C-alpha positions, 0 to 999 in steps of 0.5 A: 499500500502505498503512503498517501499524503495527509489531510487535515481535519476538515479532509482539505490537503497540506503538502509543501512548497517544494513538493507543489512545486515538484508536483505542479511546476507553479510555485505555489502561491500564498491566496484563496484556496482552490476548491474544485472537486477535480482535484480531490478526483484527477491526478496529476496531468503534468508528467503527461505533457513532458511524455509527450514533450520528450517523444517528439524532441528527441528524435528531432534532435536526433535528426537535427544532428545528422545521427546515422544519415536523417536529415534535418526535417523530421518527415519520417515523425510526422504522426509521433510529433501530432500524436504525442507532441500535440494531443498528449499535451493538449491533453495535459495543458487542459488538465491543469486548466482544470487545476488552476495551474495556470503557467503549467497551462500555457507551457503545454498548450504552447508546445502542443500546438507547436508540435501539432503546426511542424507535424502538420508542416509536411503534411502534403494534404495542408500544402504549405509548401506545395504552392512555392514549388514551379509544379505543385502538382507533381513536385509539391515537395520543391518548395521546401527548396524554396527561398520565398519558403525557408524565408517565410518559415523562418518568421514564425519561428523567430515568434516562437523564440519571443513565446519562449523568452517569456516562458524563459523568464517565468522560469525563475519562480518556478526551480532550477531545472525547468531553468536550466530547460528553457535556458537551452531552448531558448536560443535553440529556437532563435537557431532554428531561425536561422537555419530558413534564413540562411538557407533563404540567403542560399548559406548553405553551411552557416544553415548546417551550422545553425543546425546542428547548433540547436540539434545540440542545444535541444539534445540538452532540453531534452536529458534535462526534460529526462531529468524533470520526468523522473522528478515527477514522475517517482513521487506518484509511486512513493519512491524511496529517492528523491528527485531534487528539481531544485525550488525557486519559489522561495529563493526569489520573492514574489510580488505578493512578498515584496509588497506584503499582501498575503490575498486577504488584503484582496478578498477583503477588498472584493468583499466590500467592493460585493457588499457595496453593490448590495446596499445599493441595490438593496437601497433601490429596491426599498425607494421603488417601494416606496414611490410603489406605496406613495402612487 
């Protein structure tokens, strides 16, 4: 029988900030406790999202580094990227949303959409590159070598790099491992944008150098991701070996810590506004009754 986390006398679960951050990849923010009934029914969806992330990204990193005569496009595992990266990470994101974990929801939803779009990019049915070919019917794949296609697709990677940068900033309130993960992912996305920009300029050797650099950075991210997966999955079976993730929520103070607002003042202000609204409505009803009696 696995040992469960002890509950308080009221039946609510009390866990430390370090364990909360480890299970949900989100710092425990002081404020009103969540009372959603699904918290007592659902398990922890975070490891599911990490599985989708790893199973989609790691083969791509091997292809980017030209392992075993592979290429950098990765069309051989389109289905894997869409199903693992898209479906699993979307599912994990939706469950994180139900549990009220905003940051993991945004990360998983963004990566799930990225993987689904990346897989669909090389599916002929979407015709993303056929329109750039001189003969889109007989030779649609020729559009992949079009400089215009490369430049247009590079713009997408620039935008995705910006998203990764802001995720990277937020990780400094989560844990050390998340910081290391996005330290690798963010510049890797910039290198992938450089691949397509260099191809658009006709610099194939520079593009290949960017490809190898991106592959190496993303491979390091995969190694950190597998460690993160171990740190998430082992506590679910009460494994006796702890896997520290480096909690930063107590190292870097949050806005509530700096302002001294524990959430009580915010709730008190909300209750005060609600009472004023109720008083105003009651006063209008009383005035209406007085006017009616006068008539």
